[in-house]
C-alpha positions as CSV (number, residue, x, y, z in Angstrom):
1,X,-31.9,65.9,-29.0
2,X,-29.1,69.0,-27.7
3,X,-30.7,72.4,-28.3
4,X,-27.9,73.1,-31.3
5,X,-29.2,70.1,-33.0
6,X,-32.9,71.3,-32.1
7,X,-32.5,74.5,-33.6
8,X,-30.1,74.2,-36.4
9,X,-32.3,76.0,-38.8
10,X,-32.3,78.8,-36.9
11,X,-29.0,78.6,-36.0
12,X,-26.9,78.0,-40.0
13,X,-29.9,81.3,-40.6
14,X,-28.7,83.4,-38.0
15,X,-25.1,82.8,-39.1
16,X,-26.0,83.3,-43.1
17,X,-27.6,87.0,-42.2
18,X,-24.3,87.0,-39.6
19,X,-22.3,86.9,-42.3
20,X,-24.2,89.0,-45.0
21,X,-24.5,91.9,-42.5
22,X,-20.7,91.2,-41.5
23,X,-19.9,91.0,-45.9
24,X,-21.4,94.2,-46.6
25,X,-19.8,96.7,-42.9
26,X,-15.9,94.6,-44.1
27,X,-15.6,94.2,-47.9
28,X,-12.0,94.5,-48.3
29,X,-11.2,93.0,-45.3
30,X,-13.1,90.0,-46.4
31,X,-12.6,90.3,-50.2
32,X,-8.9,89.9,-48.7
33,X,-9.3,87.5,-46.5
34,X,-11.0,85.6,-49.2
35,X,-7.7,85.6,-51.6
36,X,-6.0,83.6,-49.0
37,X,-4.9,81.2,-51.1
38,X,-1.8,78.3,-50.1
39,X,-0.9,75.6,-52.8
40,X,-4.5,76.8,-55.1
41,X,-6.5,76.1,-52.2
42,X,-8.0,78.4,-49.8
43,X,-6.6,79.1,-46.4
44,X,-10.5,79.8,-44.7
45,X,-12.0,77.3,-46.4
46,X,-9.4,74.3,-45.5
47,X,-9.7,75.5,-41.9
48,X,-12.6,74.6,-42.4
49,X,-13.3,71.8,-43.1
50,X,-10.6,70.5,-40.7
51,X,-12.2,72.1,-38.3
52,X,-15.2,70.1,-39.0
53,X,-13.6,66.9,-40.0
54,X,-11.8,66.6,-37.0
55,X,-14.7,67.4,-34.5
56,X,-17.0,65.0,-36.2
57,X,-13.5,62.7,-35.3
58,X,-13.1,63.3,-31.3
59,X,-17.2,63.2,-31.4
60,X,-17.0,59.9,-33.3
61,X,-14.3,58.3,-30.6
62,X,-16.0,60.2,-27.5
63,X,-19.3,58.2,-28.8
64,X,-17.6,55.1,-29.5
65,X,-15.9,54.3,-26.0
66,X,-13.3,53.5,-24.8
67,X,-12.0,50.9,-28.4
68,X,-8.7,49.7,-26.5
69,X,-10.8,48.2,-23.8
70,X,-12.8,46.0,-26.2
71,X,-10.1,44.1,-28.1
72,X,-10.3,45.7,-32.0
73,X,-6.6,46.3,-31.8
74,X,-4.5,43.1,-31.2
75,X,-2.6,42.2,-28.5
76,X,1.3,43.8,-28.6
77,X,4.1,41.4,-29.8
78,X,6.7,41.0,-26.0
79,X,9.6,39.9,-27.4
C-alpha cells in the first residue's frame, strides 16, 4: 500500500480543515466561486468530478498493461 493510501483518512481530514479555514478567510471569493454554473451544473464540482474520473481511468489503463497486445480488439480488416 502506498503512503497516500495508508494515510488517506489523514489527507481527507487535512483537506476538510483546510477547506473550513479557507472558507472563513475568503468567504466572498468562495461564495462567488460556488455560484458559477453552466447549464445548471456547478462548474467547480463538475471539474472535480471530471478530474477524478479521468485519474481513475488512467490508473486502470496503466494497471491493465498493454491491452492491445493481448488481442482484445479484433484485427483490422485488410481491403
